[in-house]
VOGU-3710 file (C-alpha; in Angstrom, 3 decimals, decimal comma):
1> mnglspkklt> 66,978/97,863/135,834  66,136/96,710/139,397  68,441/93,685/139,169  71,229/95,543/137,370  74,142/96,548/139,570  75,880/99,923/139,032  79,060/98,071/138,001  77,268/96,087/135,281  75,397/99,179/134,123  78,697/101,058/133,789
11> lylllapail> 80,179/98,150/131,851  77,226/98,062/129,446  77,416/101,806/128,909  81,138/101,569/128,137  80,561/98,705/125,715  77,590/100,361/124,022  79,632/102,528/121,553  81,735/99,520/120,457  78,662/97,306/120,047  76,849/100,052/118,140
21> wllllivlph> 79,893/100,528/115,897  80,090/96,793/115,164  76,363/96,605/114,501  76,044/99,649/112,224  79,337/99,455/110,325  80,046/95,710/110,148  77,077/93,453/110,903  74,302/95,341/109,103  76,318/96,217/105,944  77,599/92,648/105,610
31> tgmgiislre> 74,126/91,241/106,165  72,696/93,543/103,527  75,498/92,706/101,102  74,942/88,997/101,674  71,245/89,387/100,819  72,087/91,384/97,684  74,574/88,723/96,526  71,865/86,039/96,668  69,370/87,707/94,381  68,937/88,033/90,633
41> rvgpgefafs> 67,204/90,846/88,801  64,236/89,418/86,882  62,501/92,682/86,012  62,316/96,389/86,866  62,518/96,411/90,643  61,897/92,672/90,791  64,380/90,159/92,194  64,493/86,413/92,761  66,648/84,243/95,010  69,598/82,906/92,999
51> fkqymtffee> 73,194/81,677/93,193  73,837/82,963/89,680  76,328/85,602/90,821  78,535/82,977/92,482  78,232/80,619/89,516  79,391/83,435/87,233  82,579/83,692/89,260  83,437/80,017/88,782  82,395/79,941/85,126  84,384/83,011/84,056
61> plywntfvrt> 88,187/82,323/83,912  89,055/86,026/84,194  87,375/86,361/87,593  88,838/83,111/88,924  92,377/83,863/87,702  92,257/87,376/89,136  91,026/85,986/92,458  93,893/83,466/92,671  96,456/86,024/91,540  95,343/88,474/94,227
71> avmsliatvl> 95,626/85,800/96,923  99,096/84,679/95,796  100,433/88,234/95,501  99,035/89,091/98,940  100,756/86,053/100,449  104,055/87,023/98,821  103,703/90,601/100,080  103,011/89,300/103,597  106,120/87,094/103,576  108,278/89,938/102,241
81> alvlafpvaw> 106,926/92,304/104,885  107,771/89,764/107,610  111,310/89,222/106,289  111,958/92,964/106,082  110,269/93,913/109,346  111,767/91,252/111,633  115,380/92,542/111,737  114,128/96,123/112,081  111,814/95,130/114,939  114,654/93,209/116,627
91> tiakvakgrm> 116,960/96,216/116,360  114,360/98,571/117,823  113,265/96,190/120,584  116,620/94,726/121,669  119,557/96,657/120,243  118,650/100,348/120,208  118,529/102,130/123,539  117,273/105,464/124,811  117,144/108,271/122,284  118,221/106,072/119,384
101> kalmlaatll> 115,271/103,758/120,013  112,874/106,706/120,032  114,392/108,066/116,811  114,056/104,694/115,080  110,438/104,402/116,155  109,758/107,907/114,883  111,475/107,070/111,578  109,195/104,060/111,063  106,090/106,103/111,861  107,000/109,237/109,889
111> pfwaselvrt> 106,054/107,996/106,379  102,606/107,016/107,641  101,780/110,556/108,664  100,899/111,082/105,001  97,856/109,436/103,467  98,117/106,227/101,445  97,291/108,174/98,301  100,214/110,566/98,804  102,610/107,691/99,537  101,476/105,755/96,475
121> lgwlillrgs> 101,794/108,800/94,234  105,303/109,207/95,634  106,212/105,805/94,176  104,605/106,888/90,919  106,938/109,893/90,743  109,971/107,769/91,577  109,348/104,857/89,210  107,697/106,278/86,081  109,724/106,465/82,877  110,596/110,131/83,433
131> gvipgffqmi> 110,925/109,666/87,179  113,816/109,931/89,609  115,053/106,322/89,661  115,034/105,668/85,870  116,784/109,006/85,398  119,419/108,054/87,984  120,017/104,695/86,276  120,564/106,492/82,990  122,876/109,044/84,589  125,217/106,402/86,055
141> gltnepvell> 125,206/104,413/82,826  123,143/101,390/83,818  120,657/102,083/81,016  120,959/103,962/77,727  117,514/105,501/78,113  114,943/105,821/80,900  113,114/102,561/81,579  109,496/102,230/82,716  109,494/100,649/86,171  105,754/100,940/86,692
151> yhdatilvgl> 103,076/98,425/85,764  104,987/95,304/86,836  104,204/92,715/89,508  107,408/93,646/91,346  106,276/97,281/91,464  102,920/96,291/92,922  104,685/94,192/95,581  106,964/97,106/96,488  103,958/99,356/96,991  102,006/96,777/98,973
161> vyssllfmlv> 104,912/95,980/101,298  105,709/99,641/101,827  102,106/100,562/102,595  101,658/97,739/105,127  105,100/97,429/106,722  104,161/99,373/109,841  101,365/96,906/110,610  103,962/94,142/110,692  106,500/96,134/112,700  104,306/97,148/115,631
171> plinaletld> 103,172/93,619/116,671  106,726/92,301/116,243  108,213/95,056/118,389  105,608/94,467/121,110  106,321/90,732/121,092  110,115/91,005/121,065  110,219/93,606/123,833  108,796/91,040/126,277  111,557/88,522/125,523  113,836/88,132/128,556
181> dslieaaydl> 117,443/88,853/127,551  118,666/86,358/130,139  117,168/83,516/128,085  119,362/84,447/125,139  122,426/84,811/127,350  121,771/81,412/128,900  121,412/79,877/125,444  124,796/81,268/124,410  126,359/79,994/127,643  125,039/76,501/126,863
191> ggnrfdilrr> 126,721/76,530/123,460  123,828/77,589/121,257  124,501/79,416/118,000  122,523/82,292/116,520  120,430/80,078/114,257  119,425/77,742/117,094  118,571/80,665/119,380  116,494/82,275/116,652  114,678/79,022/115,886  114,137/77,747/119,425
201> iviphaapgi> 113,759/80,902/121,512  113,178/84,094/119,527  110,681/82,891/116,904  108,527/80,809/119,324  108,355/83,767/121,707  107,496/86,182/118,882  104,975/83,792/117,300  101,873/85,722/118,489  103,370/88,946/117,113  104,272/87,230/113,850
211> aagcimvfml> 100,738/85,846/113,547  99,168/89,230/114,331  101,383/91,055/111,854  100,788/88,514/109,101  97,022/88,628/109,627  96,914/92,408/109,436  99,253/92,707/106,449  97,551/89,933/104,499  94,072/91,360/105,031  95,234/94,882/104,154
221> tlgnyltpvv> 96,993/93,802/100,967  94,184/91,467/99,917  91,644/94,280/100,201  93,901/97,028/98,863  92,556/98,880/95,842  94,608/102,040/95,430  98,148/100,634/95,296  97,605/97,878/92,685  95,578/100,179/90,426  98,009/103,122/90,580
231> lggkssmwft> 101,257/101,134/90,371  99,964/98,234/88,278  97,806/100,167/85,852  94,814/98,720/84,037  96,558/95,358/83,726  97,052/94,943/87,486  94,369/92,212/87,608  93,522/92,829/91,264  90,268/91,419/92,567  89,212/94,577/94,408
241> eqiytqfitr> 89,283/96,307/91,031  86,758/93,741/89,784  84,534/94,523/92,773  84,815/98,265/92,093  83,972/97,718/88,428  80,835/95,728/89,248  79,566/98,259/91,794  80,546/101,587/90,240  81,052/101,036/86,510  78,471/98,379/85,673
251> fnweqgaafa> 76,018/99,107/88,505  75,783/95,349/89,012  75,492/95,357/92,790  74,497/91,695/92,943  77,706/90,557/91,227  79,830/93,023/93,187  78,355/91,841/96,489  79,066/88,210/95,557  82,672/89,074/94,706  83,043/90,955/97,995
261> flllglssll> 81,788/87,953/99,966  84,126/85,625/98,105  87,056/87,893/99,008  85,906/87,997/102,636  85,631/84,212/102,670  89,128/83,834/101,213  90,711/86,137/103,789  88,896/84,412/106,658  89,887/80,956/105,392  93,562/81,798/104,960
271> vwaglkitgq> 93,760/83,541/108,340  92,168/80,498/109,988  94,559/78,156/108,165  97,568/80,254/109,169  96,547/80,218/112,828  95,996/76,451/112,712  99,367/75,804/111,102  101,248/77,980/113,598  99,205/76,765/116,576  98,187/80,307/117,538
281> rfadamrrt> 94,875/81,568/118,844  93,300/84,623/117,221  92,747/86,352/120,578  96,391/85,860/121,604  97,630/87,182/118,292  95,441/90,295/118,457  96,791/91,175/121,913  100,131/91,886/120,218  98,676/94,581/117,960
//
């Protein structure tokens, strides 16, 4: 303590809760899960080092197909969230002014005051065979009888995009708000059209926000359990459901831990690849969140 200045001591004390949080809730659980995934039960209370759990994943087509399906659906949900959120973020950041801007921000935040469970059950009420939307379709003559809109891939995508849209909007709004309007005006004065301005000025400037939003949405959808199970039913084939089954239903913690690490590895790999392709740095992207 003799060589520690008061400024450094204050800094360490301020960082201590964050470091403790990372250590207790991230580092230690992941370390323990990694150890569990690399063992095989050979007897009552006896375990041996083994890669069997990972080999099971590659040897069983159901696990591999579910893993790929989850990744593809998460990528599609991320792209849809970006396409839907970008014009809304542009309107809030650059078009709306004063009270209207505040009202639009409040409108985007309002649905997220309720828990994810409540919001997902809301879609269940709307889309089930006896729900509001099938009943409306029947009333206006589009269908002769109520149709079941649940338990389809499109329904799962709707729920995933809806539940994660805010996490795409916030980074985009933060990025677009820092764009100097004079750059756009100058581009119009020099004969640029809307597409060129979007491609050469707006998107490059918003790239860190786009990267941050895509990272957050992809990781949230990839690890989502509630929405695919509720809206997709037992046939949702979502990888987090496989993890839940191994841990809770089969009490096979070794297999569940291996699946969890494979999902973590997939998300880390795709996030890294996305940052490399777009030329963004992770730290710069996270500043936009």
